[in-house]
GUTORVEX-855677 format. One line per field, with one value per residue (C-alpha): residue number from 0; x, y, z. Coordinates in Angstrom, 2 decimals. Example, Ala and Ser with C-alpha at 12.3 -4.5 7.8 and 13.67 -1.06 7.14 Angstrom:
# residues 2
drendren	[0:1]
px	[12.30:13.67]
py	[-4.50:-1.06]
pz	[7.80:7.14]
//
This chain:
# residues 186
drendren	[0:1:2:3:4:5:6:7:8:9:10:11:12:13:14:15:16:17:18:19:20:21:22:23:24:25:26:27:28:29:30:31:32:33:34:35:36:37:38:39:40:41:42:43:44:45:46:47:48:49:50:51:52:53:54:55:56:57:58:59:60:61:62:63:64:65:66:67:68:69:70:71:72:73:74:75:76:77:78:79:80:81:82:83:84:85:86:87:88:89:90:91:92:93:94:95:96:97:98:99:100:101:102:103:104:105:106:107:108:109:110:111:112:113:114:115:116:117:118:119:120:121:122:123:124:125:126:127:128:129:130:131:132:133:134:135:136:137:138:139:140:141:142:143:144:145:146:147:148:149:150:151:152:153:154:155:156:157:158:159:160:161:162:163:164:165:166:167:168:169:170:171:172:173:174:175:176:177:178:179:180:181:182:183:184:185]
px	[125.25:123.62:122.76:126.33:127.63:125.17:126.07:129.75:129.07:126.72:127.86:126.55:125.95:125.02:128.45:130.95:134.19:137.23:140.28:143.55:145.41:148.84:151.85:152.95:154.97:153.65:151.00:147.80:147.71:145.46:142.62:142.89:141.53:140.03:143.31:145.17:145.85:145.04:147.60:147.25:146.57:148.95:148.01:145.90:144.74:141.17:140.90:140.81:144.12:143.43:146.76:148.33:150.15:153.37:153.11:155.92:153.33:149.94:146.75:144.22:140.63:139.31:135.67:133.61:131.75:135.01:135.38:136.13:138.75:141.14:141.39:141.80:144.45:146.39:146.28:147.24:150.03:151.49:151.35:153.04:155.76:156.34:156.53:159.03:156.59:155.50:151.82:149.89:146.20:144.34:141.00:138.81:135.23:133.46:132.07:135.51:136.90:140.55:140.27:139.02:141.75:144.32:142.91:142.73:146.40:147.75:148.90:150.83:154.61:155.21:152.82:154.24:157.66:156.33:154.48:157.21:157.50:154.11:151.27:148.28:145.12:142.22:139.37:136.12:135.06:131.39:131.85:134.39:133.57:132.57:135.66:138.29:138.72:139.62:142.61:143.59:142.45:140.32:140.42:138.28:139.04:139.89:142.07:144.22:147.15:148.62:151.89:151.35:153.78:154.61:154.92:151.50:149.71:149.42:149.26:152.60:153.02:153.24:150.32:149.53:146.32:145.27:145.86:149.62:149.73:148.16:145.97:145.25:147.58:150.35:152.94:151.78:150.90:153.90:156.72:154.74:153.74:157.29:158.65:155.88:156.61:160.35:159.72:157.37:160.03:162.33]
py	[129.56:131.31:134.35:134.58:134.43:137.10:139.39:139.07:139.96:142.86:146.47:149.31:152.05:154.60:154.50:156.82:155.25:156.51:157.33:157.38:160.69:160.77:161.01:164.59:166.19:163.83:165.04:163.01:160.60:161.70:159.57:158.39:160.85:160.36:161.22:158.29:155.71:152.15:149.42:147.93:144.21:142.09:141.63:138.48:136.57:137.24:133.92:130.27:128.42:125.07:123.47:122.47:125.27:123.26:123.17:125.02:127.16:128.80:128.14:130.70:130.75:134.32:134.92:137.92:138.02:139.19:142.35:143.60:141.96:144.93:144.94:141.19:141.07:143.88:142.09:138.71:140.09:141.86:138.59:136.81:139.47:139.17:135.37:135.64:133.85:134.74:135.68:133.75:134.14:130.98:131.26:128.23:127.07:124.47:122.81:122.52:118.96:119.94:122.65:120.09:117.63:120.36:121.04:117.35:116.96:119.75:117.33:115.15:115.38:116.16:119.11:120.25:120.43:122.09:124.82:125.57:129.33:130.09:132.02:131.04:133.15:131.04:132.99:131.28:132.90:132.45:134.56:137.12:137.30:140.96:142.15:140.05:142.12:145.29:143.37:141.91:138.49:136.96:133.80:131.79:128.64:127.39:126.60:129.57:130.82:134.33:135.50:138.67:141.40:141.16:144.95:146.05:142.77:143.71:140.92:140.08:138.83:135.24:132.84:129.20:127.25:123.74:122.82:123.04:119.48:116.23:114.22:116.00:113.94:115.18:113.47:115.62:118.86:119.13:119.62:122.29:124.11:123.90:125.61:128.24:129.06:129.24:131.71:133.76:133.98:135.49]
pz	[205.92:202.95:205.09:206.30:202.71:201.54:204.40:203.55:199.89:200.62:200.34:202.43:199.88:202.57:204.22:202.51:201.44:203.31:201.25:203.15:203.13:201.51:203.82:204.64:201.86:199.18:196.70:196.44:193.50:190.69:189.45:185.84:183.33:179.91:178.20:179.81:177.11:178.19:177.67:174.20:174.14:172.09:168.45:168.08:165.05:163.99:162.21:163.16:162.86:161.17:162.08:165.39:167.27:166.90:163.08:161.25:159.45:160.02:158.05:159.24:158.07:157.95:158.83:157.62:160.95:162.56:160.49:157.01:154.82:154.81:158.61:158.87:156.15:157.86:161.22:159.83:157.62:160.65:162.61:159.69:159.60:163.36:163.05:160.19:157.88:154.37:154.05:151.40:150.55:149.59:147.81:148.46:148.74:150.85:147.70:146.09:146.24:145.62:148.33:150.83:149.83:150.42:153.91:154.82:153.94:156.17:158.90:156.45:157.01:153.32:153.54:156.88:155.24:152.08:153.96:156.52:156.90:155.33:156.95:154.82:154.99:153.77:152.18:151.19:147.91:148.77:151.92:150.73:146.99:146.84:148.78:146.97:143.75:145.68:147.06:143.67:144.90:142.22:140.20:137.84:139.83:143.29:145.08:144.20:146.25:146.09:147.64:149.66:150.65:154.37:154.44:153.20:152.38:148.72:146.17:144.60:141.04:142.24:142.38:141.85:141.24:142.18:138.55:139.14:140.48:139.34:141.72:145.03:147.20:149.50:147.28:144.33:146.14:148.48:145.91:144.04:147.23:148.62:145.49:145.69:149.35:148.61:145.75:147.92:150.64:148.03]
//
């Protein structure tokens, strides 16, 4: 059985391939050349979406191993624009308690409602620190959220810190974040 399978998969490299001739009156088709442009794949997120695909918003964690910040911001802002969502950058850190509380609350219905229409790009300051200032993304504390322009991903004059709400619970965070997203949407 194995020999039969191997013989079916084998190629005879000494036998020339025959190419059928085109019908009379029809020119032969040309082989692709180097100047033929391949089909462009659809634009895909470079980050990891931290919420369910059915959520009314995106929360995408950007990773420096997937490219420089400028490229990732451009890609994600274009995806936000196509989705009709407002891009928002969130500065966070793994050691930040309020940042982790914010992440843990993303599935809460209050937070789902508050973040509807947002496309949040999460940036860990310990991974992206040296690239953040060139994009006007810097803060003395985290979490910090910045509204971004959907056109060029530049930072708008609208931001909010984790100090804008009291205890880090959905009941406290959601109203503040809902107002922030509404302002960012214009």
